[in-house]
N, C-alpha and C positions, 0 to 999 in steps of 0.2 A: 505494500499499501505506502501511495507517496502522501503527503502532505497534504495534497489539495480533495486525496480522495476521504484522508481520518477530517477535516472539514463542509464534506459532502458529506458525511457520516452522521458529525454530528446536527447537520442542521435537520437531517431525516428524525432522530432521537428526540430533538430537543428545539423545534421551529423556532417555540413564543419564548424559549429562556431568554434574558439580556445578555448577553459575550460583555460590549464593553460599556459598562455597567455609566458610568456616567455620561456620556452623549445616550443613553437610552437605545441602543443600539443592539437586535437583534442576533443570532442563530440563523433564522431563517432571510436576514436583513440586509446581514457580509454581504453575499455576492453584488451585490447593485454598488455597492462602495466599492468592489476587487475589480469589475469588474469595469468601470468608469473607470479606476487607476493605471490598468491594464490600455486603453483607448489612451488616455494620456503619454502612458508611455511608450506606445508603439508609435505614437508619432514623433515621440523624439528620434525615433528611430532604434530602439533598441527593440531584440528579438532574440528566433530563439539560439541558444547556448551563448549568450553574449553574459557578459560580470559584471553588474553592477553593483556599486558600493551603496550602502546603505547611512544614513551619517545625520544620526539623529537622540533629541530625548521621547523621554514614554507617550508619545502622540499618540489619537489613535489613526492619522497616514502613517505608522510605523506598519500596520498592522497592517492597513490594505494594499501598503507597495510592497512588503514583503512579498502576501497572496500574490500580490500583482507580475513581481517579477517573476512566479513559481507560472503563474495563468499561462505566462510568455515561454516557457520553459526557460527561464535563465538562473544562472548562479549570481545567489546572493552575497556581497563582503560585508561583514557587520562590522563597522569602524567604532571603535573608543572613541566622543563625544571629549576626551579630557587633553587628546595627542595634541601634535605643532604643523603645518604647511608639511614641515620634510618630510613628517613620519607618514601622513596622507599617499605624497606624490610615492615613498618608497613602497610600499602598498600599493596603492593602482597600479605602476609599472612591475611589480615583482608577479599580478593577477591581470595582467594584462585586460583589468577595468574601465573604460571610455565615457563610461556616465555615472554622476554620485546622486543619489536622490536624499537632497539636506536642507536641510532648515537655513535661513537664508544668513544666519550672522553665523557661519560658518564657513560662504562663499569666498574666494581671492582668485587671486591670479594665477591656473592652476597647469601645466606642462600638458599632463599625459591624458586627461581627461575634458568630460563640459557636466558639471552643477546644473541641477532640475530642480523648480522651490519645490520640496515635501507638501508644504502650504499651497498649491495652487490651485486654483480651477479644473476639477478633471474635466472629461470631454462626454460627449453621449454616448450612453449605451447602446451596442449596437446586439440587439433581445438577439439576432441570431448567431453570432460570435459565443464558438467555444474555445475555452483552453485547450494550450498544447497537450497531448497527449504522452506525459510526461514515462519512465520506469522509474522503478526504486532504487534502480541503483545510479540514478545520476544525479550529481553531489546537488544539493542544496544549499549550504551554506559552507563560506569558507572564511576561517577568521589565524590570524594572527599569536604563536605561542612564542618564547625565550625570545624575545623583543621584537619592536618593527626597524631598527637600521642593523647592521653590518652583516648579517648572514642569518634573514630568519625564517624562522618554518611554521608552512603555511597548512594546515589543518583542510581537510573538506570533511565534510558529511556528508555526508548520502539521504535520499528520501526515507529511507528504510535506517538510519541507524538514528535520526531522530524520531519513527514511528516507535521504534522499539523503544526507547526510553520514556516512549506516553503510556506505552502499554505494560513495561518494565512500573510502573509509576502507581502501577492497581496493587502495589505494595504496601503501601498506603489507603487501601479503599475505604474500607473503617471511618478515616475521620474525613474525608473526603465526597463532599457530596451534589449530585445535580440539580443546579437551579443557587445553587451558596457561592459566594464572595471573597474571593482572591485579594489582596489587595499589592497592586503594582508598583512598587517605587524600586525596584533591584531595575536597572537598568535590561530593558528587552538585546545588547548587544549584545552583554556580558552572556557566559553561558550558564552560569549559575541562575542569574532571572529568566535567561531564558527558556532555560529549563522550567524551574520549580513557575512561572511567572507568567508561563505564556504556551507551552506543551502542557502544563499540567491538570489549566483551566480546563483545553482542550479536548482533551483524554474526559477525563468526566462530566465535560458541560453545563460547567460552572462560568461565573461569571469575573471580569478585571477589570476592575476601578486601576485606572492609570496614574497614576502621577511622575511627576518629570523634576520636584526634588527631592532634597532631604531634608528640607526643613522641618525642625522635631514642630513647631506651632502648625504649622500650617497640617503634617500632617494628622497630628492629635486633632485639628478641626474638620479631617475628612473623617475617622475616626467614631465622631463626635456625631457626626451628621448620617453613615454609611455603614456604619455597624458590621466590617468584615468579618467573616465567620476562621478565613485563615490567614497570617499574618508571615511572610517572608521575609527575613531583614539580616545582611552582615553582625558578626557576634559583635562587633561598635557600639553599634545602635544598640541592641538589647540591654548595655551594659550605659547609655546615654538613657534610656526609660528605667531604668532599673534606678540608675542612681536620682532622673526627675521625681522620680515615683515617693525613695526614700527622703529624699530630703524636703520633699512637698509635707511629710507625712512629721518629721521632725519638725518643721518650724509648727505646726500645733503642738509640739509636747509629747505627741502618742505614737512615739513608736516605739517608745518602753512595752508600748499595749497590745499594737499592733503584729510583732515582732514575735512575742508572748504567742496569741492566738495563732499567728500562722504553723509556729514550733510544734504546738501540743492540738493542733486543732482533732487528731483525730482521738485522743484523750477525753475534751471539751465534749466531741459527741457520742461520747460512752456515756459521759454525763448526765449529759439532756443539755444543752452548749448546742448544738447543733443550731438553732436559730440566728446563736452570736456568729457564731463564725460564718455563716454565712452573710449577712450584715456585712459583718467588714469586708470578707473577699469578696461580693458584690458591689461597692464602692472603690474597692481599688480595679475590680478588673473592669467597671466602666469607661478608664480613664481608655481600655483599645475600644469605646462601645462599646463594652459588657454581652456578644455579640463571642467572641475570638475565642475559637476551642481549638486549635491548632498550630502553632509558632513554630518557623520553621528558620533551622541556621545553617547555615556554608560558609567557604569559601576564604575561612579560617577557622583556629580552634578557638569553643566557648568558653570562658572560666566556668570552672563546677561549681563555684555561688553564682551565678546569674543563671544557670540553667539551674538548679535547687526552689532559687527564689519562685521562679513561670509557673514552674512543676506547682508547687506548693499553694501558690494562687488556683490552680486548679485546672491548667491550660498543659495538654498535650504539648510537648516541645521533641523536637526533633531534629538530630545532626544532618549530615550530609556531605559523602567526599565521592568528587570529581573528578575531573579535570577536560579543555577542551576537546580533545583526544578521547572522552566519551560521552561526549554531550549533556556536561555532567556529571550532575548523580551516580555512579553505579552501584555504590553502598551506600544503609541510610539505619541510625538506629530507631529504633521501639521506643512511641512514647510511654511514657508513666511505667516506665520501667529498670527496676534497681540495676546500674550498672554500675562501672568503676568508670572514674574518671575518665574524662576524650578520649574514649570511645566511639567510634564512628560510628556502630555496626559493624550488618552485616550484608553480604552481596545481594540486589533487588534480581528478581526475576530469572531471567538466563542469562546475565555475569555470572561467571565464577573467577576466585583468584588463586596465585598461593604464593606462601612465603618462600623466598627460594632461600639459599647462602646463610643460615642463622647461625646469631650469634650465641654464646652460652647463659644470653638471656631473653633467648627464644628471638630476640630481633634479625631481619629479611630484608629482603630487596620486593617487594610486591607485582609478582605481574596479574595481568586479568586479560581476561577475553569475555567475546558475548557480541550482542550482536550491536550493541552499540558505540563500542571499541572501533575505530575508523580505521581504512584498508591502507593509511600510511601517507606519509608530509609530502604535499604536492612538489615533484618535480628533487626528489634528497633525498636517491636509492643512496647515499652512507649511511642518513638519518635513521633511514629502515633500518637497516641490516644488524644495525646497531641495537634499535628497540624489537624488534619480533624475532623470535625463535622460528625456527620452522613447525611447529604447532600451531603457527599465530597466536600466542601471548605475545601483549604486549610490556613491555617496562615501563613503570610511572615514573621507577626515581626518585623512590617515598622508599625509606622505609616503617613498618610499622613490625608490630606485633598482633599477637590474636590470642586471647583472654577465656579462660572456662566457656564460660558460653556465646562463645563464634565472633564475638564480634573486635575486629581491629582496636588498635590504637596506633598515632599517628609517632614515629620517634623521632623523623627526619628526613632531610634532602641527601643525597647522594647529592644532586646537585645543588650550592648553595641559589636556592630559590628564596629573597626574602618576602615574606608575604606580610604588609602593612596593618596595622590595625584594623582600617578600614577593609580589609581583603582583599587588597590591589596585588596585585603579584610584581614584582620588581626582579629584575636579570641583572646579573652581577656583570658578567659577561657584554653586554650593552652596553653597560655608563664607562669598566674597563677601557671597550675599545677607543668610548665617546672620549675620556681625557691620559690616554696615551702620548698624545701628540703635546702632551704641553710641557712649549721645553724648559727644558732641566728637565726634567720623569722620567726615572728608568724602570717604572714600575710603577702599578699601580694593584691593593687590592680592594674589592666593594663590598660587605659581607651585610648582614642580619646583627644589629643592636643594637642596644637600650640605651637614651639619652632619656633623661633626665621622667621614668616613666614612661615613655613612648618610643616606640617599635620603628626603625630611622634605617636605610641607607649610609653606612659608614664607611667612607673612604680612606688609607692609610697610603699613601706614596712615598714610593724607595726616591728621593732627587739628591740632584748631586750637589756638592759643598759649594755655600753661599746661599742657595737657592732657599729664601725665607716663608713663614706663612701668609704675610701678607700676598704677598705671588701668586701665588697656587688656589689661592677666598677669590682671587684679582678671576682670575684663567676660568676656572672654576664655575664659576656666577657664567662670567660666557658664554659655555658651554653647555651650561643647563638649561639654556635658551633653546635648547635643540628638541629637549624629549620633554612631555610633558610635565608638568608640576610635580607632580603627586613622587616623579621618580626621581629628584633633584638627591645629591646630595651637597648637605648642610650643613653636617661637620663629620671632621679629618681630622688625622694627625697626619707628618712627615718625619722620615728617618733616613738619612745619608746612607744607614746600613743596605744589604741586596736583602727582601724579602725573598721566606726561607720560599723553595719550593723542591716539586720532587723530581728524579733524576729523569722526567721526561720536560722537568722545566715549565707543573704548570705550579699555581701560588701554593700552596696548603693555607688554606683558607680561615680555618680554625684556629692555628700556631700565630698564623699575623694576628688573628682578636686577641689569642691569650698575652699576646706581650704586645697587643695594646692596654687590657687588665693589669698587667703586671709593671706599669708606665715603664716600659720600653721606648715610647716614642713620643716627641713632642705633640702636648695636644693645639687644636687650636679651640679654645673655651666658649670663642664671641659667635659664632658659629656665620651659618650665608642667613 
């Protein structure tokens, strides 16, 4: 089945169900919007086989354009709204993308492609027009991973991969119900938002309340007005919501009472004080609109105290694990189940995993196989030979262990991918290549580090004699402009010593980080 087939299936099952909640557009309404958008794109010259970029926040037109490109037989290049023109030029050139449908605020004088306004008025519908007959093996989306400059990896996902992810989400069927509402503020261009905020509601015949901002005040207003049942978010946002709730209760001098009730609710119910417990918990749940039943976290690890807080409120809380290469979540925890901290669950559906080369603590490399797993990086035979075995298992590059419940625990990354508090990934090799041409720099290591309680991309520069912190700061600030702001190195140190490397001259990042903590490097305490 293709994504078009999945949509048509839901139109038959749930014709009157509202799909786009804010716009009050039902499943049976969708085709007229999609066909009109397809007519507009066809008039611009887009045809079968074209790669078309999609650069937008969570607008209803994002959904119309996504399906319209597939209706025309094209492939969608999903573009992060936080990147720079240099990165967009590189991505479109690498994927032979000649058109980018975008919000006007992103327009610039592009060399490789033509911009099309995503909010333009669409053409009239040709009622006799039929969508291109796609195959499930056709590529549906293209996304970049391992950075977007230098030697990027391009992940093609087929319609079969996407629909398989949709099918495997049936794992959560006891919490996801037709006609109910997902809150959609996770960006749809990112695999987590795409899978959880788009494929999941589409699979279950649910509605999506799209939101393009992560402003807590705006989000809280949406919760109060629309009362969503399912809310996905990155762990950092769950921490922010929790802190706001607790701080609000503390301001009223009632946190001691509320925390006592939350921690002892089972006992309180046993002695007949259930109504008191419900009254207190309902008042807190009202922050999320009062109907939220399922909270979803992904993109990074959730702190145990954060998960515990929401489960004590009586809302199911799940964590997922996945990658761009797997259409997002391939593993998911079971809600309201006693689990060891930081477990991200067991494989869903037809996904299977193996932990290879375990150490004495049971930690080893995670390999996976399943219909969600992509078929290989685009035009990159060398990378594909490294990450796939002869049986089709894909090496994630992540180190994990498994507990007695069969749930996986994240232990680290073979490749030093930095996961920020927001859940965004930063790739050291991309930044190291960016800074290596700074005059006087012999070598550079970028790695994950904590500064004042915040996870950052930290840089250590091996420099020639006489090079100062001020010189490096100025050069780094200049090169930061070439990449998205969340990737910037704003904290760093320098040394005239050579950085420790392996026999193949690869930097030992963990050793560099230890030397930094041991005080062996000259640290810039100002930050950029």
